[in-house]
C-alpha positions as a LaTeX table, in Angstrom:
\begin{tabular}{lrrr}
\hline
Residue & $x$ (\AA) & $y$ (\AA) & $z$ (\AA) \\
\hline
Met1 & $-27.65$ & $-30.54$ & 19.14 \\
Asp2 & $-29.40$ & $-27.45$ & 17.70 \\
Lys3 & $-26.61$ & $-25.20$ & 18.98 \\
Lys4 & $-24.00$ & $-27.45$ & 17.40 \\
Ile5 & $-25.77$ & $-27.35$ & 14.04 \\
Leu6 & $-26.14$ & $-23.57$ & 14.31 \\
Leu7 & $-22.42$ & $-23.19$ & 15.00 \\
Leu8 & $-21.53$ & $-25.28$ & 11.96 \\
Leu9 & $-23.97$ & $-23.29$ & 9.78 \\
Val10 & $-22.46$ & $-19.98$ & 10.91 \\
Phe11 & $-18.96$ & $-21.21$ & 10.12 \\
Ala12 & $-20.05$ & $-22.54$ & 6.70 \\
Thr13 & $-21.80$ & $-19.23$ & 5.94 \\
Val14 & $-18.62$ & $-17.28$ & 6.67 \\
Leu15 & $-16.57$ & $-19.53$ & 4.39 \\
Leu16 & $-19.10$ & $-19.20$ & 1.58 \\
Ala17 & $-19.54$ & $-15.45$ & 2.01 \\
Val18 & $-15.90$ & $-14.62$ & 1.40 \\
Pro19 & $-15.50$ & $-16.20$ & $-2.05$ \\
Leu20 & $-18.91$ & $-14.86$ & $-3.06$ \\
Ala21 & $-17.85$ & $-11.37$ & $-2.01$ \\
Met22 & $-14.66$ & $-11.78$ & $-4.02$ \\
Ala23 & $-16.62$ & $-12.95$ & $-7.02$ \\
Gln24 & $-18.73$ & $-9.79$ & $-6.81$ \\
Glu25 & $-15.61$ & $-7.65$ & $-7.27$ \\
Lys26 & $-16.16$ & $-7.76$ & $-11.04$ \\
Val27 & $-13.81$ & $-5.73$ & $-13.19$ \\
Thr28 & $-15.55$ & $-3.70$ & $-15.91$ \\
Val29 & $-13.87$ & $-1.60$ & $-18.60$ \\
Tyr30 & $-15.86$ & 1.16 & $-20.33$ \\
Phe31 & $-14.38$ & 2.08 & $-23.72$ \\
Phe32 & $-15.66$ & 5.22 & $-25.46$ \\
Tyr33 & $-14.59$ & 5.90 & $-29.04$ \\
Gly34 & $-15.63$ & 7.74 & $-32.21$ \\
Lys35 & $-16.22$ & 6.42 & $-35.70$ \\
Asp36 & $-13.28$ & 7.17 & $-38.05$ \\
Cys37 & $-11.22$ & 8.44 & $-35.10$ \\
His38 & $-7.55$ & 7.67 & $-35.89$ \\
Asn39 & $-6.40$ & 7.27 & $-32.26$ \\
Cys40 & $-9.44$ & 5.12 & $-31.52$ \\
Glu41 & $-8.46$ & 2.81 & $-34.37$ \\
Leu42 & $-5.09$ & 2.36 & $-32.69$ \\
Val43 & $-6.79$ & 1.28 & $-29.45$ \\
His44 & $-9.33$ & $-1.16$ & $-30.95$ \\
Pro45 & $-6.80$ & $-4.01$ & $-31.53$ \\
Leu46 & $-5.60$ & $-3.70$ & $-27.92$ \\
Ile47 & $-9.15$ & $-3.90$ & $-26.57$ \\
Glu48 & $-9.84$ & $-6.98$ & $-28.68$ \\
Glu49 & $-6.60$ & $-8.58$ & $-27.49$ \\
Leu50 & $-7.42$ & $-7.87$ & $-23.83$ \\
Glu51 & $-10.95$ & $-9.26$ & $-24.27$ \\
Gly52 & $-9.49$ & $-12.57$ & $-25.40$ \\
Lys53 & $-6.78$ & $-12.58$ & $-22.77$ \\
Tyr54 & $-9.01$ & $-11.71$ & $-19.79$ \\
Pro55 & $-12.41$ & $-13.36$ & $-20.28$ \\
Gln56 & $-13.30$ & $-12.60$ & $-16.64$ \\
Val57 & $-13.23$ & $-8.84$ & $-17.38$ \\
Glu58 & $-16.37$ & $-7.25$ & $-18.84$ \\
Phe59 & $-15.74$ & $-4.82$ & $-21.71$ \\
Arg60 & $-18.42$ & $-2.31$ & $-22.65$ \\
Lys61 & $-17.80$ & $-0.35$ & $-25.85$ \\
Tyr62 & $-19.67$ & 2.79 & $-26.89$ \\
Glu63 & $-19.39$ & 4.85 & $-30.08$ \\
Ile64 & $-20.30$ & 8.46 & $-29.14$ \\
Trp65 & $-19.93$ & 10.65 & $-32.23$ \\
Asn66 & $-22.98$ & 9.19 & $-33.96$ \\
Asn67 & $-24.95$ & 7.98 & $-30.95$ \\
Lys68 & $-26.46$ & 10.60 & $-28.62$ \\
Gly69 & $-27.40$ & 8.06 & $-25.96$ \\
Asn70 & $-23.83$ & 6.79 & $-25.75$ \\
Trp71 & $-22.50$ & 10.36 & $-25.62$ \\
Glu72 & $-24.85$ & 11.20 & $-22.73$ \\
Leu73 & $-23.72$ & 8.03 & $-20.91$ \\
Tyr74 & $-20.09$ & 9.16 & $-21.45$ \\
Ile75 & $-20.88$ & 12.53 & $-19.85$ \\
Asp76 & $-22.77$ & 10.89 & $-16.99$ \\
Ile77 & $-19.89$ & 8.52 & $-16.16$ \\
Ser78 & $-17.39$ & 11.39 & $-16.45$ \\
Lys79 & $-19.12$ & 13.23 & $-13.59$ \\
Gly80 & $-17.46$ & 10.85 & $-11.16$ \\
Tyr81 & $-13.98$ & 11.88 & $-12.37$ \\
Gly82 & $-13.98$ & 15.67 & $-11.95$ \\
Glu83 & $-15.02$ & 18.74 & $-13.89$ \\
Asn84 & $-12.07$ & 18.56 & $-16.27$ \\
Met85 & $-13.16$ & 15.10 & $-17.41$ \\
Val86 & $-16.77$ & 16.24 & $-17.78$ \\
Ser87 & $-15.63$ & 19.14 & $-19.97$ \\
Arg88 & $-13.70$ & 16.76 & $-22.22$ \\
Ala89 & $-16.65$ & 14.40 & $-22.42$ \\
Arg90 & $-18.96$ & 17.23 & $-23.48$ \\
Gly91 & $-16.44$ & 18.05 & $-26.21$ \\
Gly92 & $-16.47$ & 14.44 & $-27.39$ \\
Thr93 & $-12.81$ & 13.73 & $-26.62$ \\
Val94 & $-11.94$ & 10.09 & $-27.37$ \\
Pro95 & $-10.57$ & 7.46 & $-26.99$ \\
Val96 & $-11.17$ & 7.07 & $-23.24$ \\
Val97 & $-11.44$ & 4.04 & $-20.98$ \\
Phe98 & $-12.86$ & 4.01 & $-17.46$ \\
Ile99 & $-11.94$ & 1.23 & $-15.05$ \\
Ser100 & $-13.14$ & 1.53 & $-11.46$ \\
Glu101 & $-11.81$ & 4.79 & $-9.97$ \\
Lys102 & $-9.35$ & 5.43 & $-12.83$ \\
Tyr103 & $-9.56$ & 6.57 & $-16.44$ \\
Tyr104 & $-7.08$ & 6.69 & $-19.31$ \\
Met105 & $-7.27$ & 9.04 & $-22.30$ \\
Gly106 & $-5.48$ & 8.79 & $-25.62$ \\
Ser107 & $-4.00$ & 5.79 & $-27.39$ \\
Ser108 & $-0.55$ & 5.96 & $-25.74$ \\
Gln109 & $-1.90$ & 6.22 & $-22.18$ \\
Ile110 & $-4.43$ & 3.45 & $-22.73$ \\
Ser111 & $-1.81$ & 1.19 & $-24.31$ \\
Ser112 & 0.71 & 1.70 & $-21.49$ \\
Ser113 & $-1.62$ & 1.64 & $-18.46$ \\
Leu114 & $-4.88$ & $-0.22$ & $-19.03$ \\
Glu115 & $-3.63$ & $-3.80$ & $-18.80$ \\
Lys116 & $-1.58$ & $-3.06$ & $-15.66$ \\
Glu117 & $-4.63$ & $-1.58$ & $-13.95$ \\
Met118 & $-6.74$ & $-4.57$ & $-14.97$ \\
Glu119 & $-4.18$ & $-6.90$ & $-13.44$ \\
Arg120 & $-4.05$ & $-4.84$ & $-10.26$ \\
Gln121 & $-7.81$ & $-5.05$ & $-9.85$ \\
Leu122 & $-7.89$ & $-8.73$ & $-10.66$ \\
Gly123 & $-5.26$ & $-9.28$ & $-7.99$ \\
Tyr124 & $-2.72$ & $-10.85$ & $-10.34$ \\
Leu125 & 1.00 & $-10.78$ & $-9.72$ \\
Glu126 & 2.81 & $-7.99$ & $-11.49$ \\
Gly127 & 6.37 & $-7.33$ & $-12.46$ \\
Thr128 & 6.96 & $-10.29$ & $-14.78$ \\
Lys129 & 7.00 & $-10.34$ & $-18.54$ \\
Asp130 & 3.89 & $-12.02$ & $-19.96$ \\
His131 & 3.04 & $-13.08$ & $-16.37$ \\
Lys132 & 5.63 & $-15.83$ & $-16.52$ \\
Val133 & 8.66 & $-16.60$ & $-14.40$ \\
Lys134 & 11.41 & $-18.84$ & $-15.75$ \\
Ile135 & 13.07 & $-20.79$ & $-12.94$ \\
Pro136 & 16.35 & $-22.56$ & $-13.69$ \\
Ile137 & 16.46 & $-25.97$ & $-12.00$ \\
Pro138 & 19.83 & $-27.74$ & $-11.87$ \\
Phe139 & 20.03 & $-30.87$ & $-14.07$ \\
Leu140 & 16.39 & $-30.45$ & $-15.17$ \\
Gly141 & 16.60 & $-27.28$ & $-17.22$ \\
Glu142 & 14.23 & $-24.31$ & $-17.11$ \\
Phe143 & 10.78 & $-24.45$ & $-15.52$ \\
Glu144 & 8.23 & $-21.84$ & $-16.62$ \\
Leu145 & 5.50 & $-20.82$ & $-14.19$ \\
Asp146 & 2.49 & $-18.85$ & $-15.41$ \\
Leu147 & 1.64 & $-16.42$ & $-12.60$ \\
Ala148 & $-1.49$ & $-15.16$ & $-14.32$ \\
Ala149 & $-3.01$ & $-18.58$ & $-13.73$ \\
Met150 & $-2.74$ & $-18.02$ & $-9.96$ \\
Pro151 & $-4.88$ & $-15.11$ & $-8.75$ \\
Leu152 & $-4.46$ & $-14.02$ & $-5.13$ \\
Pro153 & $-7.47$ & $-15.94$ & $-3.74$ \\
Val154 & $-5.88$ & $-19.21$ & $-4.92$ \\
Leu155 & $-2.53$ & $-18.21$ & $-3.44$ \\
Gly156 & $-4.30$ & $-17.30$ & $-0.21$ \\
Ile157 & $-5.70$ & $-20.84$ & 0.05 \\
Ile158 & $-2.36$ & $-22.50$ & $-0.72$ \\
Leu159 & $-0.24$ & $-20.35$ & 1.58 \\
Gly160 & $-2.86$ & $-20.08$ & 4.34 \\
Leu161 & $-3.29$ & $-23.84$ & 4.61 \\
Ala162 & 0.46 & $-24.46$ & 4.35 \\
Asp163 & 0.93 & $-21.95$ & 7.16 \\
Gly164 & $-1.82$ & $-23.37$ & 9.37 \\
Ile165 & $-0.91$ & $-27.04$ & 8.98 \\
Asn166 & 2.37 & $-26.97$ & 10.86 \\
Pro167 & 3.48 & $-28.74$ & 14.05 \\
Cys168 & 4.17 & $-25.51$ & 15.99 \\
Thr169 & 0.67 & $-24.05$ & 15.62 \\
Met170 & $-1.12$ & $-27.33$ & 16.24 \\
Ser171 & 0.99 & $-28.41$ & 19.24 \\
Val172 & $-0.11$ & $-25.49$ & 21.43 \\
Leu173 & $-3.80$ & $-26.02$ & 20.65 \\
Ile174 & $-3.58$ & $-29.79$ & 21.20 \\
Phe175 & $-1.93$ & $-29.20$ & 24.58 \\
Leu176 & $-4.66$ & $-26.69$ & 25.50 \\
Leu177 & $-7.52$ & $-29.00$ & 24.44 \\
Ala178 & $-6.00$ & $-32.00$ & 26.21 \\
Tyr179 & $-5.67$ & $-30.14$ & 29.51 \\
Leu180 & $-9.21$ & $-28.71$ & 29.32 \\
Leu181 & $-10.65$ & $-32.15$ & 28.58 \\
Ser182 & $-8.76$ & $-33.57$ & 31.56 \\
Leu183 & $-10.80$ & $-31.17$ & 33.73 \\
Gly184 & $-13.95$ & $-32.92$ & 32.49 \\
Ser185 & $-15.62$ & $-29.98$ & 30.71 \\
Arg186 & $-16.10$ & $-30.45$ & 26.98 \\
Arg187 & $-18.16$ & $-27.23$ & 26.73 \\
Lys188 & $-15.38$ & $-25.21$ & 28.37 \\
Met189 & $-12.92$ & $-26.79$ & 25.99 \\
Leu190 & $-15.03$ & $-25.56$ & 23.06 \\
Lys191 & $-15.34$ & $-22.00$ & 24.40 \\
Val192 & $-11.69$ & $-21.58$ & 25.34 \\
Gly193 & $-10.52$ & $-23.24$ & 22.10 \\
Ile194 & $-12.62$ & $-20.93$ & 19.94 \\
Val195 & $-11.51$ & $-17.83$ & 21.90 \\
Tyr196 & $-7.89$ & $-18.89$ & 21.45 \\
Thr197 & $-8.39$ & $-19.41$ & 17.69 \\
Val198 & $-10.24$ & $-16.11$ & 17.19 \\
Val199 & $-7.49$ & $-14.17$ & 18.98 \\
Val200 & $-4.83$ & $-15.95$ & 16.87 \\
Phe201 & $-6.84$ & $-14.95$ & 13.78 \\
Ile202 & $-6.93$ & $-11.27$ & 14.84 \\
Ile203 & $-3.23$ & $-11.17$ & 15.75 \\
Tyr204 & $-2.21$ & $-12.80$ & 12.49 \\
Phe205 & $-4.47$ & $-10.47$ & 10.50 \\
Leu206 & $-2.84$ & $-7.42$ & 12.11 \\
Phe207 & 0.61 & $-8.94$ & 11.65 \\
Ile208 & 0.15 & $-9.40$ & 7.89 \\
Leu209 & $-1.46$ & $-5.96$ & 7.61 \\
Gly210 & 1.59 & $-4.49$ & 9.34 \\
Ile211 & 3.95 & $-6.26$ & 6.92 \\
Phe212 & 1.89 & $-5.02$ & 3.98 \\
Ser213 & 1.84 & $-1.43$ & 5.31 \\
Phe214 & 5.62 & $-1.51$ & 5.76 \\
Met215 & 6.13 & $-2.74$ & 2.21 \\
Ser216 & 3.67 & $-0.23$ & 0.77 \\
Phe217 & 5.68 & 2.58 & 2.34 \\
Phe218 & 8.42 & 1.93 & $-0.24$ \\
Gly219 & 7.82 & 2.79 & $-3.88$ \\
Asn220 & 10.14 & 0.16 & $-5.33$ \\
Leu221 & 9.13 & $-3.36$ & $-4.29$ \\
Asn222 & 11.80 & $-5.20$ & $-6.26$ \\
Pro223 & 14.51 & $-5.15$ & $-3.52$ \\
Ile224 & 11.92 & $-6.16$ & $-0.91$ \\
Arg225 & 10.64 & $-8.94$ & $-3.15$ \\
Val226 & 14.15 & $-10.32$ & $-3.62$ \\
Ala227 & 14.87 & $-10.06$ & 0.14 \\
Val228 & 11.64 & $-11.85$ & 1.07 \\
Gly229 & 12.37 & $-14.47$ & $-1.59$ \\
Leu230 & 15.81 & $-15.14$ & $-0.10$ \\
Val231 & 14.35 & $-15.38$ & 3.43 \\
Ala232 & 11.69 & $-17.80$ & 2.16 \\
Phe233 & 14.29 & $-19.85$ & 0.33 \\
Val234 & 16.49 & $-20.21$ & 3.44 \\
Ala235 & 13.44 & $-21.01$ & 5.61 \\
Gly236 & 12.35 & $-23.60$ & 3.05 \\
Ile237 & 15.74 & $-25.31$ & 3.16 \\
Leu238 & 15.61 & $-25.46$ & 6.99 \\
Met239 & 12.07 & $-26.91$ & 6.88 \\
Val240 & 13.04 & $-29.55$ & 4.31 \\
Lys241 & 16.09 & $-30.34$ & 6.48 \\
Asp242 & 13.69 & $-31.17$ & 9.35 \\
Phe243 & 12.19 & $-33.94$ & 7.26 \\
Phe244 & 15.54 & $-35.72$ & 7.35 \\
Ala245 & 16.84 & $-34.52$ & 10.75 \\
Tyr246 & 13.96 & $-33.06$ & 12.77 \\
Gly247 & 15.07 & $-30.58$ & 15.45 \\
Lys248 & 18.77 & $-31.11$ & 14.82 \\
Gly249 & 21.04 & $-28.17$ & 14.10 \\
Ile250 & 19.28 & $-24.94$ & 13.15 \\
Ser251 & 15.54 & $-25.51$ & 13.24 \\
Leu252 & 12.53 & $-23.21$ & 13.00 \\
Gly253 & 10.37 & $-23.92$ & 16.04 \\
Ile254 & 9.15 & $-22.73$ & 19.42 \\
Ser255 & 11.99 & $-21.89$ & 21.80 \\
Ser256 & 12.40 & $-24.28$ & 24.74 \\
Arg257 & 12.40 & $-21.26$ & 27.07 \\
Ala258 & 8.87 & $-20.39$ & 25.95 \\
Lys259 & 7.37 & $-23.81$ & 26.70 \\
Pro260 & 7.12 & $-23.43$ & 30.53 \\
Ile261 & 5.24 & $-20.13$ & 30.05 \\
Ile262 & 2.87 & $-21.81$ & 27.57 \\
Glu263 & 2.29 & $-24.63$ & 30.07 \\
Arg264 & 1.43 & $-22.19$ & 32.89 \\
Leu265 & $-1.02$ & $-20.29$ & 30.69 \\
Val266 & $-2.68$ & $-23.52$ & 29.52 \\
Lys267 & $-3.16$ & $-24.74$ & 33.11 \\
Met268 & $-4.94$ & $-21.53$ & 34.10 \\
Ala269 & $-7.78$ & $-22.87$ & 31.88 \\
Thr270 & $-9.62$ & $-19.55$ & 31.61 \\
Ile271 & $-10.72$ & $-17.36$ & 28.71 \\
Pro272 & $-8.43$ & $-14.44$ & 29.74 \\
Ala273 & $-5.52$ & $-16.91$ & 29.93 \\
Ala274 & $-6.45$ & $-18.22$ & 26.46 \\
Ile275 & $-6.26$ & $-14.66$ & 25.09 \\
Ile276 & $-2.80$ & $-14.14$ & 26.62 \\
Leu277 & $-1.76$ & $-17.60$ & 25.42 \\
Ala278 & $-2.80$ & $-16.72$ & 21.87 \\
Leu279 & $-0.79$ & $-13.49$ & 22.04 \\
Phe280 & 2.28 & $-15.21$ & 23.48 \\
Ala281 & 2.09 & $-18.29$ & 21.23 \\
Ser282 & 1.71 & $-16.14$ & 18.12 \\
Leu283 & 4.89 & $-14.33$ & 19.10 \\
Val284 & 7.03 & $-17.37$ & 19.90 \\
Glu285 & 5.76 & $-19.26$ & 16.85 \\
Leu286 & 7.01 & $-16.57$ & 14.45 \\
Pro287 & 10.20 & $-18.44$ & 13.51 \\
Cys288 & 7.97 & $-21.38$ & 12.61 \\
Thr289 & 5.29 & $-19.47$ & 10.70 \\
Ala290 & 6.50 & $-16.02$ & 9.60 \\
Gly291 & 7.71 & $-17.11$ & 6.17 \\
Phe292 & 4.28 & $-17.68$ & 4.65 \\
Pro293 & 2.69 & $-14.35$ & 5.70 \\
Leu294 & 5.82 & $-12.57$ & 4.44 \\
Ile295 & 5.37 & $-14.20$ & 1.04 \\
Tyr296 & 1.64 & $-13.48$ & 0.92 \\
Ala297 & 2.04 & $-9.84$ & 2.01 \\
Thr298 & 4.66 & $-9.38$ & $-0.72$ \\
Leu299 & 2.35 & $-10.85$ & $-3.36$ \\
Val300 & $-0.53$ & $-8.65$ & $-2.20$ \\
Ala301 & 1.73 & $-5.58$ & $-2.16$ \\
Gln302 & 3.04 & $-6.18$ & $-5.69$ \\
Gly303 & $-0.55$ & $-6.73$ & $-6.82$ \\
Ala304 & $-1.18$ & $-3.14$ & $-5.57$ \\
Val305 & $-4.36$ & $-4.26$ & $-3.83$ \\
Gly306 & $-5.94$ & $-1.62$ & $-1.64$ \\
Gly307 & $-9.10$ & $-0.51$ & 0.13 \\
Ser308 & $-11.75$ & $-3.02$ & 1.16 \\
Leu309 & $-10.31$ & $-5.61$ & $-1.22$ \\
Leu310 & $-7.06$ & $-5.65$ & 0.79 \\
Phe311 & $-8.91$ & $-6.53$ & 3.99 \\
Leu312 & $-10.87$ & $-9.17$ & 2.11 \\
Tyr313 & $-7.69$ & $-10.81$ & 0.86 \\
Leu314 & $-6.11$ & $-10.78$ & 4.34 \\
Phe315 & $-9.32$ & $-12.16$ & 5.84 \\
Trp316 & $-9.31$ & $-14.89$ & 3.18 \\
Tyr317 & $-5.73$ & $-15.95$ & 3.99 \\
Asn318 & $-6.40$ & $-16.01$ & 7.73 \\
Ile319 & $-9.54$ & $-18.12$ & 7.35 \\
Phe320 & $-7.41$ & $-20.85$ & 5.83 \\
Tyr321 & $-4.64$ & $-20.31$ & 8.36 \\
Val322 & $-6.97$ & $-21.02$ & 11.33 \\
Met323 & $-9.08$ & $-23.60$ & 9.49 \\
Pro324 & $-6.93$ & $-26.55$ & 10.69 \\
Leu325 & $-7.36$ & $-25.30$ & 14.27 \\
Leu326 & $-11.12$ & $-25.00$ & 13.87 \\
Val327 & $-11.32$ & $-28.44$ & 12.28 \\
Leu328 & $-9.35$ & $-29.91$ & 15.19 \\
Ile329 & $-11.64$ & $-28.25$ & 17.75 \\
Gly330 & $-14.69$ & $-29.47$ & 15.82 \\
Leu331 & $-13.40$ & $-33.04$ & 15.66 \\
Val332 & $-12.66$ & $-33.12$ & 19.39 \\
Tyr333 & $-15.97$ & $-31.53$ & 20.42 \\
Phe334 & $-18.51$ & $-32.87$ & 17.92 \\
Ile335 & $-17.03$ & $-36.26$ & 17.01 \\
Glu336 & $-15.24$ & $-36.71$ & 20.35 \\
Leu337 & $-11.91$ & $-37.43$ & 18.76 \\
Glu338 & $-9.35$ & $-38.33$ & 21.41 \\
Val339 & $-6.80$ & $-35.53$ & 21.79 \\
Glu340 & $-4.10$ & $-38.13$ & 22.42 \\
Arg341 & $-4.87$ & $-39.60$ & 19.01 \\
Ala342 & $-4.58$ & $-36.15$ & 17.43 \\
Glu343 & $-1.21$ & $-35.66$ & 19.14 \\
Arg344 & 0.01 & $-39.04$ & 17.91 \\
Trp345 & $-1.01$ & $-38.03$ & 14.39 \\
Arg346 & 0.85 & $-34.72$ & 14.78 \\
Glu347 & 4.00 & $-36.51$ & 15.94 \\
Arg348 & 3.84 & $-38.99$ & 13.06 \\
Ser349 & 3.11 & $-36.29$ & 10.49 \\
Lys350 & 5.27 & $-33.38$ & 11.64 \\
Arg351 & 8.20 & $-34.33$ & 9.40 \\
Tyr352 & 5.88 & $-34.46$ & 6.38 \\
Met353 & 4.27 & $-31.14$ & 7.38 \\
Arg354 & 7.75 & $-29.64$ & 7.37 \\
Leu355 & 8.61 & $-31.21$ & 4.02 \\
Ile356 & 5.47 & $-29.99$ & 2.25 \\
Gly357 & 5.66 & $-26.54$ & 3.83 \\
Gly358 & 9.36 & $-26.30$ & 3.03 \\
Leu359 & 8.89 & $-27.24$ & $-0.62$ \\
Ile360 & 6.12 & $-24.64$ & $-1.00$ \\
Met361 & 8.36 & $-22.07$ & 0.68 \\
Leu362 & 11.24 & $-22.94$ & $-1.66$ \\
Val363 & 9.08 & $-22.61$ & $-4.77$ \\
Phe364 & 7.69 & $-19.20$ & $-3.80$ \\
Gly365 & 11.12 & $-18.06$ & $-2.62$ \\
Ile366 & 12.55 & $-18.82$ & $-6.08$ \\
Ile367 & 9.57 & $-17.13$ & $-7.77$ \\
Leu368 & 9.99 & $-13.94$ & $-5.73$ \\
Val369 & 13.75 & $-13.78$ & $-6.27$ \\
Phe370 & 13.61 & $-14.32$ & $-10.04$ \\
Ser371 & 10.57 & $-12.06$ & $-10.59$ \\
Gly372 & 12.34 & $-9.28$ & $-8.70$ \\
Leu373 & 15.61 & $-9.40$ & $-10.65$ \\
\hline
\end{tabular}
C-alpha cells in the first residue's frame, strides 16, 4: 500500500509543479523616465492603460533625473543589454522600458512594441484586433470571442483533455490492460501500462515540438494559421458526423490493417513490446488525434513562445493528453475496475467523445481561419 500511495503522491506532485512553475514566470516591466521629459509624458498614459489592462503584469516605474538611486539602478539593469545601452543609461537617456531580455527606447518604439512583447510573454494569442475574433454564425448573427481571456495554459488543458479523451487512444490501452489482466498479473499490467503511457507522452511531445519547429521556420504565420484552421474545421465536421453515423463513410480512426499488428504487439505482453506498441499506435492514431496538436502548436507559435517556456507549455499539454490513460490505469490497478466495464463505457460514450471533440475542433478551426484573414 505504501508504494501505491507513493506513486499517487509523485503523480500529484508533477501535476502541481507545472502550474506553479508557470505561475513563477511573472512578467515585469521596468519603466525609466525623467521629470518634465516630453517623450516620457507621451509614454505615461500608455503605461497607465497597460497597468489597468494587464493586472497580472508588474510595472515598476523609476524617475532618474532627480533620483540618484534610481539612475544607478537604471545603469545596473542596462549592463545586461550591452555596452551601447549602458552608455545611454549613463547619459540619462529616457524613456526606456525593460521587459525580460528586451528593451524599448523612445515613445514611438515603446508605443508600437511593448504591449506585443507583454502578450508574447504572457502566452496570449496574437494577431487579432483588441484580442477579439468575430465569428459569423448562420442564422444566429455574429459571435465575439475574447482571446485574451484564454491564456495558453487554459488552452492546453482544454485541447489536451479533448485530445486524450477519444475512442482511438483509449481502445488500444484498454485492449492492452485487458490482455495483461487475463494473464493474472496486476503488477505487470501496471508496469507495462505506465511504460506504454510514458512512451506515448514522449512521442507526442516530440511530435508537437516538430510541428512547432516547422511553423517557426516561416516568418508569416497567417497562411499556416488559415490552413490549420481549415484542416481543423474539416476534421471537426467528420468527428461530429460520427455522432450521427459512427464509422460510416469517411471517418477518422485507426486503419483496419493496423489492428492485427496492434493485437500481436499486445499479446507479446512485455515492456519492449509496449514501447513498440506505443510508437506504432501513436503513428496509426494520427488521423484520429492529429487535429488537436496542430491547433495547439499553431497557438503556441503565434504566441511566439520560446526557450524553457515552450517546453513547459508542451509538457503541460501532454500531461492532460495522457491524463485519461493514467486515470484508467489507476482505476484498474488501485480500485480494481473491471476492464470489460471500461470497454463498455468506451463503446457507449465514443459517439459523445466524437461530438464533443468535433465541436471543440470546429470552434478552434473557425477561430484560426478568421484570426488569420
